[in-house]
N, C-alpha and C positions, 0 to 999 in steps of 0.2 A: 503496500501499500506507497502511495505516495506521501511525504509529509508535507509537501508543498500546498501552504493552504490557499494561494490562489489559483490553484489547477483548476478549480472549477470557472473561474472568470475566462480562463482560456479557453477553455470546452465552449463556454458559452457565446464568446466571439466566434470561434470555429463554426459555431452553429449559424450564427447571423453572416456569415461571409458565404455558407452556402447557402443558406435560402435568398442570397443577394439583399440582405437587409442593414447590412455591414455600411454604416453613414461616411463615405471619405466626406471631409470638411475642403472645400476648397480655400484657398488663402487669397484676398484681393490687396493690390498693390497700389491703389488710387483711392481717390475720394468717391465714395457713393454718388453715383449718377445712372443715367439713361446708358452711358457704357461705362465698362470698369476691366481694369487692366489683372489678369489672372495668368501667373504662369509666361510673363512676359509679351501677353496677345490682349490685343483690345477685343473685349465680348459684350454682345446686346445685351442688358441686364434685366430679365425678366424674374430675377426672384426674390428683390426687396419689398419690404413693406413702405417704402419711401414713396407713398403717394403722390406727396406734391410736389416731390421733389426738393425738399426743404433743409437736406440732410447736408447740403452743402454749399446752400443759397448764401452770396455775399451778403446781405442783410443779418443774417446769423454770425457770419462769422464776424462781422464787423461789432454787434454785439456782445459776443462772447470777449474779444480782443480785449475793449473797453472795459469790460467788468472784471476782467484779471487783473487791468492794470489797477482799479479801484477797490476789489475786496479780494485778492490774492485768487489761490484756486481751491483750495479744502476747506470748509468749513470746520472742519477739526474737532467735531462732535456731535451727539444727537440732539434733536431737534428742542428737546424738553431741558437740557443743560447749560450749551449755550453754543447751541448749531442753528438757529433761527436767526436769518440775516434778514434784512429792509427787502433785499431779493425773493425772498421766499413768499412772504407777505403779499408784494407787489405781483407776484405769481398767482397767488391763490385768490386774489380779488379779483384779476383781470380774468380769471378762467372761470369764477362761478360769475362774473357779469358774461361772460362770452357765450356762457352755458345757459343761462338766465336761472340760475339756481341762487339759493338762499346762502351758500356756505359752500366752501373748497378744501380741502389739505390734501397736499402733496407726499408720494413717498418717491422710493427710490426706482421702483418700477411698475409696470402693472401688475406684476406675477407678487409683487409684497404688498399692493392695496389691495390684492384678494385676500392675500395670506392675513392681512390686519381685519378685513372688516367682518368675514365671514365668522370670526370667532369671536368676535367683539359685539355680535349681534345675537348669536344663538351657543348653548351650550347642552351640556348632556343629557338634559332632558327634553329637549327641544328636536322640531322635525324640520327639516330642509327639502321642499321640493325644488328638485332638480333635473333641466333640460338632459338627457341622454349622452347630447354631444356637447356638454359645455368643456370649455379649454379646461387642460389640467390644472392651471392654477386655480380657477373654481373648485375644482375634486378635491385640490388638496388644501385648501381653505376648509372646506367642507369636514374633510377628515380631521383636521387641524381641532376644529370647533367639538367633536365629539360628539355631534348631533346624529340624528338617526336622520339616514336620507334616504330619500324616496325620488328615484328617477319616473319620469314622466316621457313617453313617446315624442320624439322629436317634433318639436312646433304643431304638438298635437294638443290643442287647448282643450278639447272633449275630454282625453286621456287626463290633462291636467286635473280637470274638474273631479272626474273619479276616483283620480288618488288621492284627493283632499277628502273628499267623502268617506272613501275606505280607512282613513288614517285619524280614529278617535280619541286617542290617547296622545295629548302632547303639551308642554307648558306653551314655550311660543313657538311662533312657524314662521318661516322665509322663502318667499319662492325666488328662486336665482338664474337665471337665462343670459349668455350669450346675447348681444344685439345682433351682429353681423358671425354668423360661422366662418370662421378664416378658413377652413377646408372647402366648404361647398359655396361661399356666397352667397346663401340666401339669407333672410333676415327674419326674425323673431317677431311675430305678430302681437306685438307688446302691446298694442292699445287693448285686443283681444283679452290677453295676458293682464292688462289693469283693472280689467272689468272685475275678474274672480279674483285678484287682489280684494279689492273692495267689498264684491260681494260677500266673501270669508273673513275681510277684515284682516289679511295678512301682510306681513311686512314685503314690499317688491323690491328686489333689487337687480339693476343690469348691468354685464359686463360689456363696454361698448368701446371695447379694443380696437376693432377694425371698421365703425362705424363715425369714430373721432375723425374729423377731419376732410369726411366722404358723405355722408348720409346728412340732410338737414340742411335748411339755407345756410350757405357759405361753410360746410361742415360742422354744424353744432351739435351734429348727433343724431340718434335714434328719437332721443326724447322729443327732439325739435322736429324730427320728421313725422312722427305721429301725432305735433301737440300737447306734447302730452306733461307741461310745466308745472311743477308744483303736486302731480301726479304721482311720479317716482319715486318712490323714499331714497334710494340709493341708488346712483349713476358711477359706474367705475369706469375711470379711462387709462390712456398709456400717452407717454409722450413720445414714445418711442416710434411711432409707425409716421402716420401722415404729420406729424411734427417735425420729426424729423430727430430728434435728440433723443434724449433718456430720461424716464420717470414716470410715475404714474398719478393717477390724481381721483379721489373720491367725491363727486359733487351731489347738494341734493340736500335733506331739511339741517339748518343750524345745528338743531339739536344733535344728530346721528353725527354731525363733523364736529362739535364740542366733545363727543363721547370716545370718538376718536382718537382725539389729541389727549386723553386719559387711557383708552384702552388697547390702540393699536400697536401691537408687539413690534412690529417693524419699526413705527414712528419714534417708539420709545426705547430701543434697545439698537438700532444700527446709525451709522450718521447720517447725515441730513444729503439732501441733494448737493452737489459739487456747484461752486460760482458757474462756471463756465456752462453746466445745463440749465442751471435754472434762467440763466440770463439769455441761452438761446432759445429755450421754451417761450421765456416773456416775448421775444421778437417775433417768434411764430406765430404765437397768438396776436398780435399788432399784425401783421400781416393777413391773418386770415379776416380780423375783422374789417379791414380798410378792402377789401376783395372779393369776388367769389370768383374771379378769374382763374386760378388755379384748382380750385374743386369742379369749373366746368369744364377745363381742360380734360383731366383724369378722367371724367363721366363719357367724354367726347370719345377719350382715346378707349376707353374701356367697352360700350356700346360699340364700336367701327370693328374692333378686333376681337368680340364675340360673334358679331354678325358674320365675318369672313369667313372664322374657323366653321363656323354651323355649314357656311356655303360650301367650304371645301371638303365637308362631310364626317368632321371632327365631333363627337357628343362633349358636349362641355356643361353636361349635369344640371343643376336646377339654381344655377348663380342668377341673385337679381342686383348685384354690384360688378364693379371693376375686376373683381377676382375672376379667375375664367379657370376653373378645373378639367383638363384633359384627359378625361376619362379613359383609362386602357387595360384597366382589368389586373394582370398580374404583376408584381411588384418587378420582377425579370426584364418584364417588357419594358416597364416603367424606365427601370435604370439606362437600360439599352437606349431607349427615346432617348432620353437624357443625355447619353454619353455622346449620342451621334450630331444632338443640336450641338453641344461643348464643339466636338470638332468642325462644324461647320457656323461656331461662329457667335451661338446665342447661347445664354447661360439662363436654364430654365430645370430646376430642381425638381428629380422625381421624388413621391410623397408615398410612402407604403406604410404596412402596419409595423408599427403600433399606432402610428400618428393617423393613420384610416383604418377602417375595418379590414380584413383578408379578402381579398376580390376586388377591390376597390382604388388598388395604385391609379397612382394619378400624376400627370406632370401639372403643379399647380404655378397660372401664368399670374403675375402682378403686375399689373398696369400702371402707369404713372404719368404723371402730367408732365415728365420731365421727359418723354418721350416725343420724337418730334413724327410727322406724317411717314416720310421715310423710312423712320426706323421702324414703324409697324409692317411697313411693306417689306422690307427685308425679313423679321420675323415670320409673316405670314408665310414668305414665298419657302423657307428654311424648314418652315413646321410640315408644310405642303408636301417638299421635297423628301421628308424621312419618314411621314405618315406613309408615302407611296411604298417607298422602298421596302418601311418593314410591315406592311400589309393592314394597315390601321384604316387606310382611306383606300 
């Protein structure tokens, strides 16, 4: 018998490689944009969550440099001890205004925003009703809370109602859903879920990571998209996708934000957002407040790409947003497709189990306002050629 305590990991990794599920992580040698440099080559980029092209926007760069000169780089403490800077407060005020919410609190990431919020709202004697396709950070937040988790069928409000009525023992209750589901690009029926939350008097939380800067008027998100201001108790968001930087936010009722400042563990026990992050996020909100141009361009690009991919004969699933899943079935085919695209100069990653169910492997195409019309034509031409070569279309 082997004495090596990590043998089991080697076996697991070998299994992943055999099943075509081992993740080879690419390294990017350039700023994040419509085109990126990888291994000395320039590639057309359809992988990033950089929806509005803000990750390397000149205004964000200038705001960051100015703030670093003024405030330094790191806050050097958790928010509650000595880490709260005037930049954090300014960002939270601007975000609350942008989201038309009573208040807002920021975190180090969207992931930590969920880890902070769910356990602060429910505990051992409580129940969470969670969409079966919710993001990993919601699932982990639910686990940490130790509340009982009742999953309901994806975006199925009738099943949600059935599960609520069948669950008779509880202390407090919470309904939690993603706003835009990142693998399929479909939108939660938040208006109908809100009606159910009101009918049963249950706290409602939405994670709008992929709706932030995408849905609603000028990218104000899913709550704005459905006109539900003041009706959704908790809106979690991220600043690492459309806003192009890093950080998380929770917007909603003042009392909930006040409570998270007292009981949100990542807020209490992990250092504050850095100066460059906070300054860049603040400038991103300014850009979105000034004009809808970038959001409009994102949607135009996404709609064009989806329409032309369907015309080529690809299955683009049930997307209602600029996320375009190119459904391929098995992981090895998706990986091969991604490799061929890469060889042909298009960077678009294969996604398979466990991120998506077995048999639902895909290439997930992330459109951006940074893509030009000719970028989209180049990508469509490449997808068409590779699709024919591999017998997909």
